[in-house]
C-alpha positions as CSV (number, residue, x, y, z in Angstrom):
1,M,5.9,25.8,-2.7
2,R,8.4,25.2,0.0
3,V,6.9,25.0,3.8
4,L,8.6,25.0,6.9
5,G,6.6,22.6,9.7
6,I,7.2,23.0,13.4
7,E,5.9,19.7,15.9
8,T,6.0,20.9,19.6
9,S,2.6,18.4,20.3
10,C,3.9,16.6,23.6
11,D,7.7,15.8,24.4
12,D,9.9,16.3,20.9
13,T,10.3,19.2,19.1
14,G,10.3,18.6,15.9
15,V,11.4,21.0,12.5
16,G,11.3,19.8,9.1
17,V,11.4,21.5,5.3
18,Y,8.8,20.4,2.2
19,D,9.9,21.5,-0.4
20,A,6.8,20.4,-3.6
21,E,9.6,19.9,-6.2
22,K,12.0,18.1,-4.4
23,G,10.8,16.4,-1.4
24,L,11.6,16.8,1.5
25,L,14.8,18.9,2.0
26,V,16.0,18.5,5.8
27,H,14.4,17.9,9.3
28,K,15.6,17.8,12.8
29,L,14.2,16.9,16.1
30,A,15.6,17.1,20.2
31,S,14.0,14.3,22.1
32,Q,12.9,15.0,25.6
33,V,13.3,11.4,27.2
34,E,16.1,12.3,29.1
35,I,14.1,14.8,31.0
36,H,11.1,13.0,31.2
37,R,12.9,9.4,32.2
38,D,13.1,9.7,35.6
39,Y,9.3,10.8,36.0
40,G,8.3,7.8,34.0
41,G,5.9,9.7,31.4
42,V,5.7,13.1,30.2
43,V,5.5,16.2,32.9
44,P,3.7,19.2,30.8
45,E,5.3,22.1,32.2
46,L,9.0,20.4,31.6
47,A,7.7,19.5,28.0
48,A,6.6,23.3,27.7
49,R,10.0,24.9,29.3
50,D,12.6,23.0,26.9
51,H,10.2,23.5,23.5
52,I,11.1,27.1,24.5
53,R,14.4,26.7,24.9
54,V,15.4,24.4,22.0
55,L,12.9,25.3,19.3
56,M,14.0,28.4,17.8
57,P,17.7,27.1,17.8
58,L,16.3,24.2,15.4
59,I,14.4,26.6,13.9
60,T,17.4,28.2,12.6
61,A,19.7,25.1,12.2
62,T,17.0,23.7,9.9
63,L,16.6,26.1,7.7
64,A,20.5,26.6,7.6
65,D,20.7,23.0,6.1
66,A,18.3,23.5,3.5
67,G,20.3,25.4,1.5
68,D,18.0,27.7,-0.2
69,P,16.5,30.0,2.6
70,R,13.6,30.6,0.8
71,I,10.5,29.9,2.8
72,D,6.7,30.3,1.5
73,G,4.2,29.0,4.4
74,V,4.8,28.1,7.7
75,A,2.9,24.8,9.5
76,Y,2.6,24.1,12.8
77,T,0.8,21.5,15.3
78,A,-2.4,23.1,16.2
79,G,-3.2,20.3,18.3
80,P,-4.5,18.1,19.8
81,G,-1.8,17.8,22.3
82,L,-0.4,19.1,26.1
83,M,-1.3,23.2,26.2
84,G,1.6,24.8,27.0
85,A,3.6,22.6,24.5
86,L,1.1,23.3,21.4
87,L,1.0,27.2,22.6
88,V,5.5,27.4,22.2
89,G,5.1,25.9,18.6
90,V,2.0,27.8,17.6
91,S,2.8,31.3,18.7
92,L,6.1,30.9,17.5
93,G,5.0,29.5,13.9
94,R,2.5,32.1,13.3
95,S,4.3,35.0,14.5
96,L,7.0,34.1,12.0
97,A,4.4,33.5,8.8
98,F,3.7,37.2,10.1
99,G,7.1,38.5,10.4
100,W,7.8,37.0,6.8
101,Q,4.4,37.6,5.5
102,L,3.8,34.5,4.7
103,P,0.6,32.3,5.1
104,A,0.4,30.0,8.1
105,A,-1.7,26.5,8.6
106,G,-2.5,25.1,11.6
107,I,-1.8,21.6,11.3
108,H,-3.4,18.6,13.4
109,H,-1.3,16.5,14.3
110,M,-3.1,13.1,13.5
111,E,-3.5,14.2,10.1
112,G,0.2,14.4,10.1
113,H,1.0,11.1,11.3
114,L,-1.5,9.9,9.0
115,L,0.3,11.5,5.4
116,S,3.8,10.2,6.7
117,P,3.9,7.7,4.4
118,M,3.4,9.9,1.8
119,L,7.1,11.0,2.4
120,E,7.9,7.1,1.4
121,T,8.7,6.3,-2.5
122,N,6.1,3.5,-1.8
123,K,2.8,5.8,-1.4
124,P,-0.8,4.6,-0.8
125,D,-3.6,5.8,-2.8
126,F,-6.9,6.9,-1.4
127,P,-9.1,5.4,-0.1
128,F,-7.6,3.1,2.5
129,I,-7.8,2.5,6.4
130,A,-5.2,4.6,9.2
131,L,-4.3,2.9,12.3
132,L,-2.6,5.5,14.4
133,V,-0.6,4.3,17.6
134,S,0.9,6.7,19.5
135,G,1.0,7.7,23.3
136,G,-1.9,9.5,23.3
137,H,-4.0,8.3,20.5
138,S,-5.0,4.9,18.8
139,L,-7.4,5.5,16.3
140,L,-9.4,3.4,13.5
141,V,-9.6,6.0,10.4
142,D,-11.5,5.3,7.0
143,V,-9.6,7.6,4.5
144,L,-11.6,8.4,1.7
145,G,-9.1,11.7,0.5
146,I,-7.3,14.5,2.8
147,G,-9.8,15.3,5.3
148,S,-12.2,13.1,4.5
149,Y,-11.6,11.1,7.9
150,E,-14.2,8.7,9.7
151,I,-13.4,7.5,13.5
152,L,-14.2,3.7,12.9
153,G,-12.7,3.0,16.4
154,T,-11.0,4.9,19.0
155,T,-9.8,4.0,23.0
156,L,-12.2,4.0,25.6
157,D,-9.7,4.3,28.4
158,D,-5.7,4.2,27.1
159,A,-3.8,4.8,24.3
160,V,-1.8,1.6,23.5
161,G,1.6,3.4,23.5
162,E,0.3,4.6,26.9
163,A,-0.4,1.2,28.3
164,F,3.4,-0.2,27.0
165,D,4.4,3.2,28.9
166,K,2.9,2.2,32.4
167,T,3.1,-1.7,31.7
168,A,6.9,-0.9,31.4
169,K,7.2,1.3,34.7
170,V,5.1,-1.7,37.2
171,L,7.8,-4.1,35.3
172,G,10.6,-1.5,36.5
173,L,11.7,-1.5,33.0
174,D,12.6,1.9,31.0
175,Y,11.1,5.1,29.7
176,P,9.6,5.1,27.1
177,G,7.8,1.8,27.3
178,G,7.5,0.7,24.1
179,P,11.1,-0.1,23.2
180,A,12.1,-1.0,26.2
181,I,8.5,-3.7,26.5
182,A,10.2,-4.8,23.0
183,D,13.3,-5.3,23.8
184,A,12.6,-7.4,27.2
185,A,9.9,-9.5,25.1
186,R,12.9,-10.8,23.0
187,S,14.5,-12.8,25.7
188,G,11.0,-13.9,27.0
189,T,9.5,-17.1,26.7
190,P,6.3,-17.5,24.3
191,D,3.0,-18.7,25.9
192,R,4.3,-18.9,29.5
193,Y,1.6,-16.0,30.5
194,N,-1.7,-16.0,28.6
195,F,-2.7,-12.2,28.4
196,P,-7.0,-11.3,27.4
197,R,-7.3,-9.8,24.0
198,P,-9.9,-6.6,25.1
199,M,-12.6,-6.1,23.4
200,T,-12.1,-8.4,19.9
201,N,-14.9,-11.2,21.3
202,R,-17.4,-8.7,20.4
203,P,-18.4,-6.4,17.5
204,G,-17.0,-2.8,16.9
205,L,-13.6,-1.3,16.2
206,D,-13.0,0.5,19.7
207,F,-10.3,-0.8,21.8
208,S,-9.6,-0.7,25.0
209,F,-5.7,-1.4,27.0
210,S,-6.3,-0.5,30.4
211,G,-7.4,-4.1,31.0
212,L,-4.0,-5.8,30.4
213,K,-2.1,-2.8,32.5
214,T,-4.2,-4.0,35.4
215,H,-3.7,-7.8,34.4
216,V,0.4,-6.7,34.2
217,R,0.0,-5.1,37.8
218,N,-1.9,-8.3,39.1
219,I,0.9,-10.3,38.1
220,A,3.6,-8.1,39.1
221,E,2.4,-8.4,42.8
222,H,2.5,-11.6,42.9
223,T,5.1,-12.9,41.3
224,L,9.4,-12.6,41.8
225,L,10.4,-10.0,39.0
226,D,13.6,-12.0,37.8
227,S,14.8,-10.9,34.7
228,Q,13.2,-13.9,33.1
229,T,9.8,-13.6,34.6
230,T,9.7,-9.6,33.4
231,A,10.8,-11.1,30.0
232,D,7.8,-13.0,29.1
233,I,5.3,-10.8,30.9
234,A,6.4,-8.5,28.5
235,W,6.2,-11.0,25.9
236,A,3.0,-11.6,26.9
237,F,2.1,-8.2,26.8
238,Q,3.5,-7.1,23.4
239,D,2.0,-9.8,22.1
240,A,-1.6,-9.9,23.1
241,A,-1.6,-5.4,22.7
242,I,-0.1,-6.5,19.1
243,D,-3.1,-9.5,18.3
244,T,-5.6,-6.7,19.0
245,L,-4.8,-4.3,17.6
246,A,-4.2,-6.6,14.2
247,I,-7.9,-7.8,14.6
248,K,-9.7,-4.9,14.7
249,C,-7.6,-3.6,11.6
250,I,-8.3,-6.8,10.0
251,R,-12.3,-6.3,11.0
252,A,-12.3,-2.6,9.6
253,L,-10.5,-3.5,6.1
254,K,-13.0,-6.3,5.2
255,Q,-16.1,-4.0,6.9
256,K,-15.4,-1.2,5.2
257,G,-13.8,-3.3,2.1
258,R,-10.8,-1.3,2.0
259,R,-7.2,-3.5,0.4
260,R,-4.7,-0.7,1.7
261,L,-3.6,0.0,5.6
262,V,-1.9,2.6,6.8
263,V,0.2,1.9,10.2
264,A,1.5,5.3,11.8
265,G,2.3,6.9,15.3
266,G,5.0,5.3,17.9
267,V,3.7,2.2,18.3
268,G,4.0,2.2,14.4
269,A,7.6,1.2,15.0
270,N,7.0,-1.6,16.4
271,L,8.9,-4.2,14.8
272,E,6.4,-7.0,16.0
273,L,3.0,-4.9,14.9
274,R,4.8,-4.9,11.6
275,K,5.3,-8.4,11.0
276,R,2.5,-9.5,12.4
277,L,0.3,-7.2,9.4
278,T,2.7,-7.5,7.1
279,N,2.1,-11.7,7.4
280,A,-1.6,-10.8,7.2
281,G,-1.1,-8.7,4.0
282,D,0.7,-11.4,2.8
283,N,-2.4,-13.4,1.1
284,G,-3.2,-10.5,-1.1
285,M,-6.3,-9.2,1.1
286,F,-4.4,-5.8,1.9
287,T,-1.1,-3.9,1.9
288,V,0.6,-2.4,4.2
289,Y,2.1,1.1,4.4
290,Y,4.5,2.3,7.0
291,P,6.3,5.5,7.4
292,R,9.8,4.9,7.8
293,P,10.5,4.7,12.2
294,E,12.0,8.1,12.4
295,F,8.6,9.6,10.9
296,C,6.4,7.0,13.4
297,T,7.4,9.4,16.3
298,D,6.8,13.0,16.2
299,N,8.6,14.9,13.8
300,G,8.8,18.4,12.0
301,A,9.0,16.3,8.8
302,M,5.2,15.6,8.6
303,I,3.7,18.6,9.7
304,A,5.5,20.3,7.2
305,Y,3.9,17.7,4.7
306,A,0.5,18.3,6.0
307,G,1.1,22.3,5.9
308,W,2.0,22.0,2.2
309,V,-0.6,19.7,1.4
310,R,-3.2,22.1,3.2
311,L,-1.3,25.7,1.8
312,A,-1.8,24.4,-1.5
313,S,-5.0,23.7,-1.5
314,G,-5.7,27.8,-0.6
315,Q,-6.7,26.8,3.2
316,K,-4.5,29.0,5.5
317,D,-5.0,30.6,8.9
318,S,-6.4,34.0,10.0
319,L,-3.8,36.4,12.3
320,P,-5.4,35.1,15.9
321,F,-4.0,31.8,17.1
322,V,-5.7,28.8,18.5
323,A,-4.3,25.8,20.3
324,R,-6.7,22.8,20.4
325,P,-5.2,20.0,22.8
326,R,-8.8,18.3,22.0
327,W,-9.8,17.8,18.3
328,S,-11.2,15.5,16.5
329,I,-10.0,14.0,13.4
330,S,-12.9,14.2,11.8
331,D,-13.7,17.6,11.9
332,L,-10.9,18.8,9.1
333,P,-12.1,20.4,6.5
334,P,-12.0,18.3,3.0
335,I,-9.5,19.0,0.5
336,N,-11.6,18.9,-2.8
């Protein structure tokens, strides 16, 4: 089976083709970073308009590069995400499947991220704990199998990626905030500032990052932000955010007795986070699995793979299509 995957949940247009025998054949991405940079965040209307502009040409180019034009199914991100952006991919994907008389599958965006390490040579076996961290989501999930997901913890306010973006804006750094904070932190002085590790001194696996963002704003309002001070604050913020994620991951692994950890989503590309978790697992307590950095951000490859998994199991959508801006990953049906 060969599946076309379409991703338009937020600000990246992604298309990929996954083949059951040959693996990922091709994937392409059209980024909207330049469109949203002046605003310091994603403008939903602009995102939807750009998806409309680039999606069909991107599909055409992806299918051309795949070589064999045969497609056996179409998968598209049905949620969660921005409603306008989702509708572009859902409506075109479902229409293509109808026109080509192929089965279609609406894919949960976070399941795409959760399964993205399966595109690598070193794949995790089930069960495992998944840390899913992006601009809109911060989740700890106990994964027994595909579709068998128990949410262990989520954010009570800002997602960690959102906190990176907002902190970068306060510090006058570039958008997107994750890479900008990481770049500035390389020149930072360790331990000049001591930031809190939110909700790590109490039981539980939920996250809260709004306090870290407020901590940065309070310092910035009373400090001259020269380049060194900005770098020092960036270092302290990143260190606190990563330390918080690592503490909660280790806690979840211990509580569930798991020995495998998957880290995915845009923040999963952060090198310091990878280093911290890999070092923590080096004592033999657990092994960490990551997708390559290009598959941490939103992409069509992960949707094509998740679509293949769902379609190959016999699951497919009816003709009426639905976009779901809010959709819990725990509501997905399991694959037996």
